[in-house]
N, C-alpha and C positions, 0 to 999 in steps of 0.2 A: 422172745423181750429182748427188745435193743439192748447194746453194751452201752453202759454209762459211763462214756469218756471223761466225765469230770473226776472220778475216782482215779483216774490215771495220771492226773495232772502232777508234774511235778514241781513243788516249790524251789526257787532258786537255791543252789548248794551255797551261795555267798564265796564261792572260791574265787573270783575275780579280785586281784589285789586292786587295793585304792591305795593312791598318792599321798601320803601325809605331807600336807602342806604347814605343817605346824612351824612356828619359829624358831622350836626347837631343833625341829629336825634339821630345818634348812642350817642353823647354825652348826649342827654335827657335821653335814657335809662340808660347809666352809673350814672348818677346824682339820677335819680328815685331809682336804687339798693342799692346806697350807702345810701340813705336816708331810705329805706327799713330796711337796716340792722343796721343803728345807731338807728332808731325807735324801732327797735326789742331789742335791747341792753338796750336802757334807760327804755323801759318800763318793761323788765326782772328785771334791776337795782332797779327800782322805787319800783316793788312789794316786792322785797326782803328786801329791807328798810324798807318798811310798816311793814313786818313781823319782823324782827330783831331790829330796831330803832338803828341800827348803820349804819353808812356810813365811809368806804365802808364796805358789810356785808360779803365779801369773803377776806380771806387772803390765799398767796400760802406760802407754806413752803419751806423754803432754806436750812435746814438743820436737823441733825438727831437726837437732843437731845432728844426728844419725842418717839424715836421709843422703842419699835415695836407697840407703839398704834398709833402714826401719823408719816407718814415715808415723806424723803425728797420728793419734787415734788406734795405732797397734796394740795387738796384744802380745808380749813376750813371752815364752815359757821358760822359766829360770831353774836351772839344777845346780847343787853342790859342785863348786869347783873341783875337787878333788875324787868325784865320784867316777868319771869317765875322760879323765884327763888325756890331753893328747901328749905327742912325743916333743921332747925338749921343754916340759912345763916347769913352771915355778910355782911353788904351791898351788897344783892343780890347772893353774893359768899360762897358756901359750902366747908369750907376745908376738905383735906383729913383725917383730924383728926377728924370732925364731920360727915365726911361721913362713916368711919368704924364705928361709932357708930350706925347711923341710916340706914346702907347699900345702901346710895344712892352713885351711880358710873357713871361717864363718860369715855368715852374711855377706858373702860375695867379696872379701878382704883378707888378707892373711891377719893369723891371730885371733884370741879369743874377744868377743864383747862382753863387759863384766859390770855387775850392778854393786855400786859399792857405797857408803858412807862418807860424804866430803868431810875430810879432816876427821874423820873417825866419829863426826857428831850424828847420834842417833835421832836427834830431834830435826835434824836437817831432811827434806825430801832426798830420796837416794837418787844417784846419779846413773845413767847407762852410757857409758862411753868404751872405746875399744882400748886394749891393753897395747901400748907400744913397745916400750922399754923396761928393762928390770935394771934397778941400779942400787950399788951397795951403800951403806952408811959412809958418807965422806967422800962418795965419787964425783969426780969432774966428768961430768956426762955431756956437757956441750959437745965434745968431740964425737961422740956417739949419735948425736941428735941430728935430726933432717934440719938443715938450714931453712927450710921453707916453714918449719913451725916453730922458731925461736924467736919471731918477732924481729926487733930492731938490735936485739944483743950480739954483741961481737967477741964475747968471751964468757967464761963462767961467771966471772965477777959481775956482768951486767946481767945475768940471767937468775931469776927467782929461783929460790929451790936449788941453787946449784952452787957449791957442793950441796949433794943430798945429804937432807937433815936426818935420813933413816932410810935404812933397804927397803925398797918396794916398787911399785908399779910407776909408770909415767904413762899419762891416760890423754885421749884425745876423741872428738866425736868426728864423725867421717864427711860431716856436710863441709866442702873445702870455702862456702862463702861466708857460713854464720861462725865456723869455728876451724879458722885457718893456724890456731895455735894450741900448743898443748896447753892441757887445763892448769899443768904446775908452772906455765909462762903468764895464763892468765889472771891465778887466783883461784879458779874456781876449787882447787883443792890442793892440798900439799901432797906430796909422794904418799901414794895409797900402800898402808901397809896391807900384808896379805889377811890380817884378822878384820879389815874393815870391807873385805870385798864378801856381799850376800852370796852371790852366785855367778854364773855364765848363762847368758843367752844362748838358748838351742836353736829356736825356730818361732818365727811371729806369725799371728792369726791376723790379717789384714782388717783394720776397722771396727774389730771387736772391743777395743778399749772405749769407743763412744758409748757402748751399751753400760751404763750406770745402774741396773736395778738393783734393789736392796740386797736382794740374796746374795747377789755376785759379791758383795762386799765381804762377805764371809772369807773368800778365798782370792781375792786379787788385792792389789794395792796400786798405787799411781808411783811413777818414777819421774823425775825431771831431768831433762839434758839441758843445760844451762849455756847460756851464750854469752862468753867474755865473764867478767866478774860476777861474783854471786855472794849476796849479801844476807840471803833469806830463802829460807823455803819458796820454791815457786807454790801459786794457789793450786789446790785438787780442783 
């Protein structure tokens, strides 16, 4: 008698997995992806904060007063001034005057580039400029100033913020065209007290500041580099 092949047929085991395309399944995937992205951003931000000691550790550059060494749209990594300070520092900041004597440079020029609150005002957009001189309270710093950076002033009496109203830093942007004078001459800020310094710039990431995706707002902010007098924060 012939073999009945029909008895050996094996029904489908149903082991092939089917894709659940239900709305709840797709929503779960979406939430998982968002959570992974946010978690990655927080993890990177936390690591950068641990290294820099400053929050946020990255600042986006809005204008060109530090050109050609820092450009508009760059992202700059900022570190607590006293974490790894250079030789002859003042409160963790090496001025251009001190850096010229010791050979200390950042962003191709002597001295530290600092991020600070202009006039100590936390409501204004921070400024990123180079620290040029340290002055003591009441000091006539005109004699130590570079004559090219004091405008038309012929003496301390004709120079804004001279004598120094308090101890701190004289600052200036590197751009020779738009920032030809000290910030304390133009009125961008009075003498910068050490406690107004948010941190020092360490390195730049070219053009990354143009990327303004929402998750990145968790760990970077914008800084302004004003040209001349500043009466209000620059628009972000």
